[in-house]
C-alpha positions in Angstrom: 0.2 -0.1 0.0 1.5 3.1 -0.9 1.0 6.1 1.5 3.1 9.5 2.1 3.9 10.0 5.7 6.1 12.8 6.9 9.5 11.7 9.5 11.2 13.8 12.1 14.5 14.7 11.2 15.8 12.3 14.3 13.6 8.9 13.3 14.7 10.0 9.2 18.6 10.3 10.2 18.2 6.7 12.3 16.0 4.6 9.8 18.8 5.4 7.0 21.0 4.7 9.6 19.3 1.1 9.7 19.0 1.1 5.9 22.8 1.3 6.0 23.6 -0.8 8.7 21.6 -4.1 7.9 22.4 -3.2 3.6 18.4 -3.6 2.8 16.2 -0.5 1.7 14.4 2.9 3.6 10.8 1.2 2.9 12.0 -2.1 5.2 14.1 -0.4 7.4 10.8 1.8 8.0 8.2 -1.5 7.9 10.5 -3.2 10.3 11.1 -0.2 12.6 7.3 0.5 12.0 6.2 -3.5 13.6 8.9 -4.1 16.4 7.0 -1.2 17.6 3.2 -2.2 16.8 5.2 -6.2 18.3 5.9 -4.0 21.7 2.0 -2.6 21.8 0.1 -5.5 21.9 2.2 -7.3 24.7 0.4 -8.1 28.0 1.1 -6.4 31.1 2.5 -8.5 33.4 0.5 -8.9 36.7 2.8 -6.9 39.2 5.7 -9.4 41.1 4.3 -9.8 45.1 6.6 -10.9 48.6 5.1 -13.1 50.3 6.0 -12.6 54.2 6.0 -14.3 57.2 6.2 -13.5 60.6 9.4 -14.7 62.0 11.1 -15.0 65.3 14.7 -14.5 63.8 16.0 -11.0 62.9 15.9 -9.8 59.5 19.2 -11.2 58.4 19.8 -14.3 60.3 19.9 -17.5 57.9 17.8 -20.3 60.0 20.2 -22.7 57.9 23.5 -21.4 58.8 22.6 -21.5 62.7 25.8 -23.2 63.6 27.9 -21.6 62.4 26.5 -18.5 64.1 26.8 -20.2 67.6 30.2 -20.7 66.6 31.3 -16.8 65.5 29.2 -15.8 68.8 31.4 -18.5 70.8 34.6 -17.5 69.2 34.0 -13.7 70.6 32.6 -14.2 73.9 36.4 -16.5 73.9 38.0 -13.4 72.7 35.9 -10.8 74.7 37.2 -13.5 78.1 41.2 -12.8 77.4 40.9 -9.5 77.6 
């Protein structure tokens, strides 16, 4: 289909560069860019990410899988403090 488009200077320049880089015609570069833009508009919006929280006795940042290491670290600190 033939139609007349009025492009902004910066858009036309970018399309010319794209056409040159890809070694395609200006028409092909324009159609490809319009297709990409339309396809992006058709994408469905994603569901917002929700974080499920829960109440815990542990403080934030304490990894329950590393409690033994925490106990060892506290014991070393206690021993070091007693020697001073």
